[in-house]
VEXGUMAR-578300 format. One line per 10 residues: number of its first residue (from 0); for each residue y, z, x of C-alpha. Coordinates in pm, 1 decimal, decimal comma. Layout:
BEGIN
NUM = Y:Z:X | ...
***
This chain:
BEGIN
0 = 5894,0:2256,9:5992,4 | 6193,0:2128,0:6190,6 | 6135,7:1979,8:6544,4 | 6378,3:1841,7:6796,7 | 6311,6:1580,1:7058,2 | 6533,0:1615,4:7369,6 | 6508,2:1494,3:7710,0 | 6685,8:1281,9:7989,3 | 6831,4:966,2:7878,5 | 6565,9:685,9:7927,7
10 = 6272,7:941,6:7901,1 | 6154,8:780,9:7588,6 | 6247,6:1064,6:7337,2 | 6363,4:823,7:7072,9 | 6039,9:621,7:7096,3 | 5830,8:931,4:7099,9 | 6034,6:1086,1:6792,9 | 5960,9:771,3:6606,9 | 5597,3:768,2:6704,7 | 5566,9:1141,8:6599,2
20 = 5739,5:1080,8:6274,1 | 5522,1:793,0:6181,2 | 5199,7:1001,5:6271,6 | 5294,3:1301,2:6068,0 | 5377,7:1077,4:5759,6 | 5050,2:907,2:5804,0 | 4870,8:1229,3:5808,0 | 5031,4:1316,3:5478,0 | 5332,9:1501,2:5570,7 | 5675,9:1460,7:5399,1
30 = 5904,9:1346,0:5677,9 | 6275,2:1318,6:5715,6 | 6355,1:1164,2:6056,3 | 6727,7:1209,3:6159,2 | 6902,1:1007,1:6447,0 | 7145,2:1266,4:6613,2 | 7165,9:1078,5:6927,9 | 7504,6:936,9:7023,8 | 7310,8:604,7:7094,9 | 7176,4:516,8:6763,2
40 = 6829,8:362,3:6816,8 | 6580,5:559,2:6608,8 | 6606,1:313,5:6323,7 | 6544,2:10,1:6547,1 | 6219,1:165,3:6691,0 | 6123,0:250,1:6315,5 | 6144,9:-127,4:6260,2 | 6480,8:-140,7:6068,5 | 6745,6:-409,7:6125,6 | 7097,9:-307,7:6150,9
50 = 7187,4:-411,3:5804,9 | 6904,3:-177,7:5654,8 | 7034,4:136,9:5802,4 | 7138,7:399,1:5577,9 | 7509,5:530,6:5513,7 | 7584,1:746,2:5815,3 | 7608,7:1124,9:5750,2 | 7902,9:1152,1:5970,1 | 8132,7:939,5:5754,4 | 8070,6:1149,3:5460,9
60 = 8129,9:1497,7:5609,0 | 8392,6:1616,4:5344,2 | 8172,0:1499,2:5066,3 | 7853,8:1664,6:5223,2 | 8046,4:1997,4:5271,8 | 8179,6:2007,1:4915,5 | 7822,1:1952,5:4799,2 | 7669,8:2219,1:5013,5 | 7947,0:2461,1:4932,8 | 7858,4:2481,6:4571,1
70 = 8040,5:2772,3:4403,5 | 8015,4:3007,7:4692,2 | 8338,1:3220,8:4652,1 | 8361,9:3301,8:5014,3 | 8447,6:2923,4:5080,7 | 8772,4:2829,5:4935,8 | 8730,1:2457,4:4991,9 | 8546,3:2187,4:5194,5 | 8839,7:2185,2:5425,2 | 8763,1:2543,8:5519,8
80 = 8403,2:2459,3:5596,3 | 8310,1:2406,0:5950,0 | 7982,0:2270,6:6104,0 | 7853,8:2632,3:6157,5 | 7938,1:2769,4:5810,8 | 7613,5:2950,5:5703,9 | 7509,8:2945,4:5339,2 | 7570,3:3242,5:5120,1 | 7519,3:3323,8:4743,9 | 7652,0:3031,4:4551,0
90 = 7590,2:2792,0:4819,1 | 7370,2:2484,0:4729,9 | 7039,4:2504,9:4917,6 | 6862,3:2178,4:4951,5 | 6500,0:2060,9:4982,2 | 6376,9:1753,8:5177,9 | 6364,4:1549,8:4849,7 | 6727,3:1646,8:4757,8 | 6861,1:1351,2:4558,0 | 7219,6:1380,9:4712,3
100 = 7098,3:1349,4:5056,0 | 6862,4:1091,1:4943,0 | 7135,9:846,0:4886,7 | 7202,2:878,5:5274,1 | 6857,7:779,8:5372,6 | 6620,1:476,2:5367,6 | 6240,8:439,8:5348,1 | 6082,2:327,2:5673,3 | 5712,2:357,0:5787,7 | 5622,0:618,5:5508,8
110 = 5923,3:853,7:5585,1 | 6285,9:868,5:5512,6 | 6551,8:820,3:5801,4 | 6897,7:955,9:5805,8 | 7154,9:873,1:6077,8 | 7461,1:1057,3:6203,3 | 7631,4:729,3:6268,8 | 7758,5:583,1:6599,7 | 8054,2:697,3:6826,0 | 8298,0:440,0:6702,1
120 = 8567,8:263,9:6900,8 | 8829,8:447,1:6699,8 | 8677,0:787,7:6816,1 | 8736,9:716,2:7173,1 | 8972,0:971,8:7333,5 | 9040,0:1144,2:7006,0 | 8728,9:1280,3:6869,1 | 8413,2:1470,5:6984,6 | 8062,4:1332,1:6892,9 | 7984,2:1695,2:6781,8
130 = 8207,3:1649,7:6479,3 | 7954,9:1377,7:6342,8 | 7661,7:1583,6:6438,5 | 7787,2:1872,2:6242,5 | 7672,6:1704,5:5932,4 | 7318,0:1756,7:6056,2 | 7383,4:2111,6:6154,3 | 7531,0:2174,9:5804,2 | 7221,0:2003,0:5647,1 | 6970,0:2215,5:5851,2
140 = 7164,0:2546,1:5778,6 | 7115,9:2479,0:5408,4 | 6767,6:2322,0:5406,8 | 6469,3:2514,5:5280,3 | 6168,3:2331,6:5408,5 | 5838,7:2419,6:5281,2 | 5467,6:2363,7:5370,3 | 5382,4:2006,9:5452,5 | 5760,9:1924,2:5494,2 | 5897,5:1804,8:5835,8
150 = 6238,8:1731,2:5978,9 | 6213,9:1528,7:6308,1 | 6547,0:1499,5:6488,4 | 6613,8:1277,2:6784,5 | 6889,1:1462,8:6968,7 | 7143,8:1338,0:7222,9 | 7020,9:1287,8:7568,7 | 7040,9:1564,8:7837,8 | 7176,3:1911,4:7801,8 | 7471,9:1806,4:7585,4
160 = 7292,3:1938,6:7281,0 | 7382,2:2292,6:7382,8 | 7746,2:2219,8:7321,4 | 7673,4:2340,0:6964,9 | 7443,1:2589,6:6778,8 | 7230,2:2297,4:6668,4 | 6976,1:2365,5:6934,3 | 6871,4:2687,6:6741,8 | 6801,3:2505,1:6407,4 | 6454,6:2416,8:6489,9
170 = 6124,8:2577,1:6485,3 | 6017,8:2384,6:6805,2 | 6166,0:2162,5:7065,3 | 5966,2:1894,5:7228,2 | 6117,5:1817,7:7575,2 | 6009,2:1454,5:7680,3 | 5989,1:1443,0:8055,7 | 5895,5:1151,3:8277,1 | 5705,3:1255,9:8603,0 | 6012,9:1234,5:8824,4
180 = 6258,0:1494,2:8948,0 | 6522,4:1387,5:8718,9 | 6288,2:1423,1:8413,4 | 6195,4:1785,4:8507,2 | 6542,7:1862,2:8618,5 | 6667,9:1834,7:8236,4 | 6348,8:2052,9:8151,1 | 6492,2:2331,7:8381,4 | 6854,0:2307,3:8218,4 | 6692,4:2340,8:7869,6
190 = 6473,6:2626,3:7956,8 | 6757,0:2813,2:8126,3 | 7001,8:2770,4:7838,8 | 6730,8:2828,2:7562,9 | 6586,8:3146,3:7728,9 | 6871,1:3363,6:7583,5 | 6811,4:3251,6:7243,5 | 6429,8:3278,4:7195,0 | 6424,0:2870,5:7143,8 | 6068,0:2771,4:7188,7
200 = 6029,8:2461,9:7412,3 | 5721,1:2261,9:7514,7 | 5703,6:1952,8:7743,3 | 5556,0:1629,2:7649,4 | 5491,4:1413,0:7937,4 | 5568,8:1051,5:7902,4 | 5507,8:731,7:8083,8 | 5228,9:878,8:8292,4 | 5021,3:631,0:8488,4 | 4757,9:844,5:8689,3
210 = 4625,6:1186,1:8759,0 | 4909,9:1222,8:9028,3 | 5171,2:1202,7:8754,1 | 4995,2:1461,9:8562,5 | 4967,5:1698,0:8865,3 | 5336,5:1675,1:8939,9 | 5425,4:1756,8:8578,7 | 5194,8:2053,9:8596,8 | 5333,2:2162,8:8919,1 | 5689,4:2162,6:8795,3
220 = 5668,1:2279,6:8443,6 | 5356,9:2479,0:8452,0 | 5211,7:2610,2:8117,2 | 5487,5:2460,6:7931,6 | 5319,1:2113,6:7954,3 | 5160,6:2064,0:7621,1 | 5018,7:1709,3:7651,7 | 5118,9:1364,3:7798,6 | 5117,8:1008,6:7684,3 | 5005,2:746,6:7906,7
230 = 5188,0:429,3:7981,3 | 5127,6:209,0:7662,4 | 5115,5:-157,7:7626,6 | 5139,9:-128,8:7253,7 | 5448,5:85,8:7272,9 | 5617,8:-157,1:7520,6 | 5540,3:-436,7:7267,0 | 5694,4:-235,5:6981,9 | 5992,6:-184,1:7194,4 | 6032,6:-539,4:7262,3
240 = 6018,9:-612,7:6881,6 | 5665,8:-713,9:6840,5 | 5484,7:-598,3:6503,3 | 5335,8:-245,9:6560,0 | 5127,0:-0,3:6373,9 | 4977,4:324,9:6470,4 | 4629,9:150,1:6476,1 | 4763,2:-36,2:6783,9 | 4832,6:282,7:6976,8 | 4577,2:375,1:7244,4
250 = 4337,6:640,8:7142,3 | 4441,0:886,4:7416,8 | 4808,5:844,9:7310,3 | 4720,5:895,2:6935,8 | 4528,9:1212,9:7018,1 | 4849,4:1330,4:7207,6 | 5046,0:1305,7:6891,0 | 4781,8:1502,4:6704,6 | 4805,9:1766,3:6961,9 | 5187,9:1788,4:6912,3
260 = 5137,5:1822,0:6534,8 | 4888,5:2091,5:6566,2 | 5122,1:2286,4:6804,9 | 5414,8:2229,1:6564,6 | 5191,9:2351,9:6272,4 | 5097,1:2653,8:6472,2 | 5449,9:2769,9:6521,4 | 5537,4:3075,1:6317,6 | 5832,1:3004,7:6068,8 | 6097,2:3275,7:6142,7
270 = 6362,4:3269,3:5872,0 | 6513,2:3600,1:5984,8 | 6587,5:3469,1:6332,0 | 6717,8:3144,6:6176,2 | 6966,2:3336,7:5977,2 | 7053,8:3569,0:6237,9 | 7127,1:3292,9:6475,9 | 7330,8:3103,2:6209,0 | 7548,9:3392,3:6181,2 | 7592,8:3442,9:6557,9
280 = 7689,0:3091,5:6628,9 | 7940,0:3082,6:6335,4 | 8111,9:3374,5:6465,3 | 8123,0:3253,9:6804,7 | 8280,0:2907,8:6700,5 | 8507,8:3101,6:6460,3 | 8658,6:3299,3:6754,3 | 8656,2:2995,5:7000,5 | 8836,4:2731,5:6792,6 | 8746,0:2740,7:6412,7
290 = 8981,2:3016,6:6289,5 | 9272,1:2830,6:6467,6 | 9165,1:2478,7:6320,6 | 9114,8:2586,1:5954,5 | 9410,9:2861,9:5957,8 | 9201,9:3159,2:5842,8 | 8947,7:3404,6:5945,3 | 8610,2:3249,9:5910,5 | 8425,5:3563,4:5949,2 | 8486,6:3617,2:5580,4
300 = 8243,0:3334,3:5498,6 | 7949,2:3540,1:5609,0 | 7758,9:3691,0:5309,5 | 7593,8:4012,1:5436,1 | 7357,0:4020,9:5133,4 | 7238,0:3661,1:5163,8 | 6869,3:3611,6:5253,6 | 6778,4:3306,5:5433,1 | 6467,4:3114,5:5342,9 | 6253,8:3042,0:5027,9
310 = 6346,9:3368,1:4845,8 | 6707,2:3261,8:4835,0 | 6600,5:2915,2:4684,5 | 6407,9:3086,2:4424,7 | 6061,4:3023,1:4566,3 | 5808,1:3288,7:4660,5 | 5828,1:3383,5:5025,6
***
């Protein structure tokens, strides 16, 4: 299963995505956590120092494209591959334990962490952050995840995630909302944008201090409110750099993580929709900018006979 964590800047989505990834790994899941935020902090809250972070995916985009292209005859070269290029017959599909992507990950807290890489000084004024996140979109397009396997992605803050088709690459999206007008404002943006694409979103309240906060969230988001986490001294200590394990987490907050995992596991896996939306966004990007950028009609990259999912990877459905 693939899950995205989104929300207003400062809502705690990075902290919550790290807690959830730790919890799923502790429960026996195979977990890949990906920092796709423009502010790269997921490794820090997972306890990694800067010098232990993996090689950024965004710095190896050409290499990643060439690997995923495989011997797909519809893609002439890595240079002709864009972030939305879908797999076809001959493409290299990957599993969560793929050794090529393993070299772009490090172990932390029983899971593997990958990062897109920061928005560097040389990018200012000349590059778009979505070019770096394109490596994540390509990875998810070519990933065949199976039972007990999880990809947890910390997305960029606000509604900026909708600037690409990446928001459709997940089985479920957790929107982290503080009990404030600003927090639920981002929720309304997401709900509006996602409605046309059948993107399932549930709200996870954060930094809740009393029943009044819960009532506020219920009033603002209704049945989309799945669960909430209370203000946590243990989490604050973790954010301040003090030693932390899941055993330090308050029982009510640990149960909230369990509720989130149960909800994710209950979400149906819809490979048909996944493939349909991959093609849709590739066509939209081709027409909007990619055909001009590459110098060819990228509609030809779509393989009409390719079937997304485990069957394409040679596994039983």
